[in-house]
VOKOL-567398 format. One record per residue (C-alpha): x, y, z. Coordinates in Angstrom, 2 decimals, padded with zeros to 5 digits. Layout:
<node <X Y Z>>
...
***
This chain:
<node <-002.75 087.63 -105.74>>
<node <-002.33 085.13 -102.92>>
<node <-005.31 083.46 -101.26>>
<node <-005.36 085.79 -098.27>>
<node <-005.70 088.89 -100.48>>
<node <-008.48 087.24 -102.50>>
<node <-010.24 086.24 -099.27>>
<node <-010.06 089.82 -097.96>>
<node <-011.50 091.17 -101.22>>
<node <-014.32 088.62 -101.06>>
<node <-015.11 089.58 -097.47>>
<node <-015.24 093.27 -098.43>>
<node <-017.53 092.40 -101.34>>
<node <-019.74 090.53 -098.88>>
<node <-019.92 093.63 -096.67>>
<node <-021.04 095.71 -099.63>>
<node <-023.69 093.16 -100.60>>
<node <-025.01 092.91 -097.03>>
<node <-025.39 096.69 -096.99>>
<node <-027.14 096.67 -100.37>>
<node <-029.54 094.04 -099.03>>
<node <-030.22 096.20 -095.95>>
<node <-030.80 099.27 -098.13>>
<node <-033.39 097.36 -100.16>>
<node <-035.07 096.22 -096.93>>
<node <-035.25 099.80 -095.66>>
<node <-036.65 100.94 -099.02>>
<node <-039.36 098.24 -098.98>>
<node <-040.22 098.46 -095.28>>
<node <-043.02 101.06 -095.72>>
<node <-044.92 098.56 -097.92>>
<node <-043.99 095.18 -096.42>>
<node <-043.62 094.02 -092.83>>
<node <-040.30 092.91 -091.38>>
<node <-041.66 089.34 -091.14>>
<node <-042.50 089.34 -094.85>>
<node <-039.12 090.76 -095.83>>
<node <-037.33 088.17 -093.70>>
<node <-039.35 085.40 -095.36>>
<node <-038.61 086.66 -098.88>>
<node <-034.96 087.13 -097.98>>
<node <-034.64 083.48 -096.97>>
<node <-036.76 082.10 -099.83>>
<node <-034.64 083.78 -102.49>>
<node <-031.47 083.22 -100.43>>
<node <-031.78 079.44 -100.60>>
<node <-030.35 079.44 -104.14>>
<node <-026.90 080.82 -103.24>>
<node <-026.87 078.60 -100.11>>
<node <-027.48 075.54 -102.31>>
<node <-024.74 076.68 -104.72>>
<node <-022.31 077.00 -101.83>>
<node <-023.12 073.47 -100.69>>
<node <-022.86 072.00 -104.19>>
<node <-019.46 073.62 -104.72>>
<node <-018.12 072.15 -101.45>>
<node <-015.60 069.44 -102.28>>
<node <-015.68 068.27 -098.65>>
<node <-019.43 067.66 -098.86>>
<node <-019.24 065.86 -102.22>>
<node <-016.30 063.80 -100.99>>
<node <-018.42 062.45 -098.13>>
<node <-021.16 061.27 -100.45>>
<node <-023.34 064.41 -100.44>>
<node <-025.08 063.81 -097.09>>
<node <-028.04 066.02 -096.22>>
<node <-028.83 064.70 -092.74>>
<node <-026.56 065.57 -089.83>>
<node <-026.47 064.12 -086.33>>
<node <-026.93 067.48 -084.60>>
<node <-029.94 068.59 -086.62>>
<node <-031.60 070.04 -083.50>>
<node <-028.62 072.33 -082.89>>
<node <-028.55 073.36 -086.56>>
<node <-032.29 074.09 -086.37>>
<node <-031.79 076.17 -083.23>>
<node <-029.21 078.26 -085.10>>
<node <-031.72 078.81 -087.90>>
<node <-034.31 079.99 -085.38>>
<node <-031.78 082.43 -083.89>>
<node <-031.05 083.79 -087.36>>
<node <-034.76 084.20 -088.15>>
<node <-035.31 086.19 -084.93>>
<node <-032.13 088.22 -085.57>>
<node <-033.35 089.10 -089.05>>
<node <-036.74 090.12 -087.69>>
<node <-035.14 092.40 -085.10>>
<node <-032.72 094.01 -087.56>>
<node <-035.30 094.45 -090.32>>
<node <-037.71 096.08 -087.87>>
<node <-034.99 098.52 -086.82>>
<node <-034.23 099.47 -090.43>>
<node <-037.78 100.75 -090.83>>
<node <-037.63 102.77 -087.61>>
<node <-034.20 104.42 -087.44>>
<node <-031.29 105.69 -089.53>>
<node <-029.64 103.03 -091.67>>
<node <-026.08 103.65 -090.48>>
<node <-027.11 103.71 -086.80>>
<node <-028.92 100.36 -087.00>>
<node <-026.04 098.79 -088.96>>
<node <-023.39 100.09 -086.56>>
<node <-025.11 098.70 -083.45>>
<node <-025.11 095.20 -084.98>>
<node <-021.30 095.25 -084.91>>
<node <-021.63 094.52 -081.19>>
<node <-021.91 090.86 -082.23>>
<node <-018.11 090.45 -081.89>>
<node <-018.39 091.57 -078.28>>
<node <-021.31 089.23 -077.61>>
<node <-019.38 086.35 -079.19>>
<node <-016.53 086.83 -076.72>>
<node <-018.91 086.98 -073.76>>
<node <-020.99 083.97 -074.90>>
<node <-017.90 081.82 -075.52>>
<node <-017.38 081.59 -071.75>>
<node <-020.64 079.82 -070.72>>
<node <-021.26 077.98 -074.01>>
<node <-017.77 076.86 -075.07>>
<node <-016.03 077.01 -071.71>>
<node <-013.37 079.38 -073.01>>
<node <-011.22 081.40 -070.64>>
<node <-011.32 085.12 -071.36>>
<node <-008.57 087.19 -069.77>>
<node <-008.51 090.72 -068.45>>
<node <-007.50 092.27 -071.79>>
<node <-010.38 090.76 -073.74>>
<node <-012.92 091.58 -071.01>>
<node <-011.61 095.14 -071.07>>
<node <-012.10 095.20 -074.83>>
<node <-015.68 093.96 -074.37>>
<node <-016.33 096.75 -071.86>>
<node <-014.88 099.37 -074.23>>
<node <-017.04 098.07 -077.06>>
<node <-020.19 098.02 -074.94>>
<node <-019.50 101.57 -073.82>>
<node <-019.50 102.50 -077.50>>
<node <-022.74 100.58 -078.04>>
<node <-024.41 102.46 -075.18>>
<node <-023.26 105.76 -076.68>>
<node <-024.83 104.87 -080.03>>
<node <-028.00 103.41 -078.52>>
<node <-028.27 106.53 -076.34>>
<node <-030.25 105.58 -073.20>>
<node <-031.07 108.74 -071.25>>
<node <-030.71 110.89 -074.37>>
<node <-033.66 112.94 -075.61>>
<node <-033.48 111.22 -079.00>>
<node <-033.39 107.73 -077.44>>
<node <-035.84 105.24 -078.94>>
<node <-036.66 101.69 -077.90>>
<node <-036.08 100.84 -081.58>>
<node <-032.34 101.16 -080.90>>
<node <-032.57 097.98 -078.80>>
<node <-033.70 095.97 -081.83>>
<node <-030.30 095.90 -083.67>>
<node <-028.69 095.17 -080.30>>
<node <-030.95 092.12 -079.95>>
<node <-030.05 091.16 -083.52>>
<node <-026.34 091.39 -082.68>>
<node <-026.84 089.09 -079.67>>
<node <-028.81 086.52 -081.70>>
<node <-026.31 086.55 -084.59>>
<node <-023.51 086.05 -082.04>>
<node <-025.42 083.17 -080.42>>
<node <-025.81 081.50 -083.82>>
<node <-022.10 081.98 -084.56>>
<node <-020.88 080.63 -081.20>>
<node <-023.17 077.59 -081.23>>
<node <-021.92 076.74 -084.73>>
<node <-018.64 075.75 -083.07>>
<node <-020.52 073.00 -081.22>>
<node <-021.29 071.24 -084.51>>
<node <-019.27 068.14 -085.36>>
<node <-016.05 068.97 -087.19>>
<node <-016.98 066.74 -090.13>>
<node <-020.09 068.85 -090.91>>
<node <-019.21 071.07 -093.90>>
<node <-019.83 074.76 -093.29>>
<node <-022.06 075.13 -096.40>>
<node <-024.29 072.28 -095.14>>
<node <-024.68 073.97 -091.75>>
<node <-025.44 077.22 -093.59>>
<node <-028.11 075.51 -095.70>>
<node <-029.74 074.15 -092.55>>
<node <-029.77 077.58 -090.90>>
<node <-031.14 079.25 -094.04>>
<node <-033.82 076.60 -094.50>>
<node <-034.98 076.73 -090.88>>
<node <-034.86 080.54 -090.91>>
<node <-037.04 080.48 -094.03>>
<node <-039.63 078.20 -092.41>>
<node <-039.60 080.23 -089.19>>
<node <-039.92 083.58 -090.96>>
<node <-042.74 082.32 -093.21>>
<node <-044.65 081.07 -090.15>>
<node <-044.14 084.39 -088.35>>
<node <-045.33 086.31 -091.42>>
<node <-048.47 084.14 -091.69>>
<node <-049.25 084.51 -087.97>>
<node <-048.75 088.29 -088.00>>
<node <-051.14 089.25 -090.76>>
<node <-049.99 087.17 -093.73>>
<node <-048.27 088.32 -096.91>>
<node <-048.98 091.54 -098.75>>
<node <-049.75 090.84 -102.44>>
<node <-046.82 091.80 -104.65>>
<node <-048.57 093.71 -107.42>>
<node <-045.68 095.78 -108.79>>
<node <-043.03 094.18 -110.94>>
<node <-040.37 096.47 -109.48>>
<node <-041.21 095.29 -105.97>>
<node <-040.78 091.71 -107.12>>
<node <-037.43 092.67 -108.62>>
<node <-036.30 094.26 -105.34>>
<node <-037.44 091.23 -103.32>>
<node <-035.52 088.85 -105.56>>
<node <-032.47 091.13 -105.51>>
<node <-032.65 091.33 -101.70>>
<node <-032.58 087.54 -101.30>>
<node <-030.04 086.91 -104.04>>
<node <-027.62 089.59 -102.81>>
<node <-027.95 088.48 -099.18>>
<node <-027.44 084.83 -100.07>>
<node <-024.51 085.67 -102.34>>
<node <-022.91 087.66 -099.53>>
<node <-023.03 084.57 -097.32>>
<node <-021.55 082.56 -100.21>>
<node <-018.66 085.05 -100.49>>
<node <-018.01 084.86 -096.75>>
<node <-018.05 081.05 -096.74>>
<node <-015.56 081.04 -099.62>>
<node <-013.35 083.64 -097.92>>
<node <-013.31 081.76 -094.60>>
<node <-012.25 078.60 -096.42>>
<node <-009.33 080.41 -098.06>>
<node <-007.69 081.92 -094.95>>
<node <-008.01 082.18 -091.18>>
<node <-010.92 084.14 -089.78>>
<node <-008.51 086.34 -087.82>>
<node <-007.11 087.62 -091.12>>
<node <-010.56 088.77 -092.23>>
<node <-012.13 090.02 -089.01>>
<node <-010.33 093.41 -088.87>>
<node <-011.70 094.34 -092.29>>
<node <-015.29 093.75 -091.19>>
<node <-015.26 097.13 -089.42>>
<node <-014.99 098.84 -092.81>>
<node <-018.73 098.21 -092.81>>
<node <-019.32 101.06 -090.35>>
<node <-018.13 103.93 -092.59>>
<node <-019.54 102.11 -095.61>>
<node <-023.00 101.99 -094.01>>
<node <-022.72 105.69 -093.15>>
<node <-021.82 106.65 -096.75>>
<node <-024.53 104.45 -098.28>>
<node <-027.18 105.75 -095.88>>
<node <-026.16 109.31 -096.65>>
<node <-026.19 108.80 -100.44>>
<node <-029.41 106.76 -100.54>>
<node <-031.63 108.23 -097.81>>
<node <-029.86 111.54 -097.11>>
<node <-029.13 110.42 -093.53>>
<node <-026.06 111.69 -091.69>>
<node <-026.44 110.72 -087.99>>
<node <-023.07 112.09 -086.87>>
<node <-024.19 112.80 -083.31>>
<node <-025.68 109.33 -082.86>>
<node <-022.70 107.41 -084.26>>
<node <-019.59 109.16 -082.99>>
<node <-017.56 108.58 -080.93>>
<node <-019.51 105.42 -080.01>>
<node <-018.81 103.72 -083.35>>
<node <-015.06 104.24 -082.82>>
<node <-015.25 102.51 -079.42>>
<node <-017.22 099.58 -080.89>>
<node <-014.57 099.08 -083.57>>
<node <-011.75 099.54 -081.05>>
<node <-013.18 096.91 -078.71>>
<node <-013.62 094.43 -081.54>>
<node <-010.14 095.03 -082.94>>
<node <-008.52 094.54 -079.51>>
<node <-010.31 091.19 -079.19>>
<node <-009.15 090.16 -082.68>>
<node <-005.56 091.23 -081.95>>
<node <-005.53 089.28 -078.69>>
<node <-006.92 086.13 -080.29>>
<node <-004.28 086.27 -083.02>>
<node <-001.53 086.54 -080.41>>
<node <-002.95 083.58 -078.47>>
<node <-003.06 081.45 -081.62>>
<node <000.54 082.26 -082.49>>
<node <001.60 081.42 -078.94>>
***
């Protein structure tokens, strides 16, 4: 197989692992707070982040530096990720798994909108139209004005915005900063931030059951490994080759939520989920055309 095919397979594997991590979080949420789960996720996720950095030939070729000039920006990204995790993990304990996961796919729309003020990019009519289509889908899934509407639906939307902010600001980092090093910074800062939040909001619940410890370790290891797979995939091919496949996560989340928790939120998800995916795919298609031009 060529590198592009391998990269696509790795990105799909990452999607599956992210969903497995989220399923574990939803399973543990009745016994542990979202702040605790975020802290454990980052503590046990440092291992795969360190492996990704150590395997980076670009980092080793520069003498294995650990300090970067824009450490404040890298720390800000870690704080955004910690708050995004908190928002998403809270939503998993309060609403259907597939619904919470689907709303987070609005991050592609937020990335396009944020690129204008932060990066100074020019976004044309077609891409703004795609953003509007996607946001219409988000509003249909969130459901303001609907009898079943819950404020909890705004939590994954906040997570999508914060993840998009972290992604867009990563493009402000110096080009010579290896991606795994930036990822290690964000994971480390997110770990510190989430631990502090957990201590402020009631501290840590004692882990008395061995199975709970197993699930906590699995949650962090799978989440960190998913990031490792994505970093590897993005280094093997262009992001535009991988982005369309990310929307496979929407039906995957639906199937996993149905099989694991017997949830089938058809009325909440459709047709809003289709509009979210359509908006994101139009943006991806337009960006690929601009790059070729």
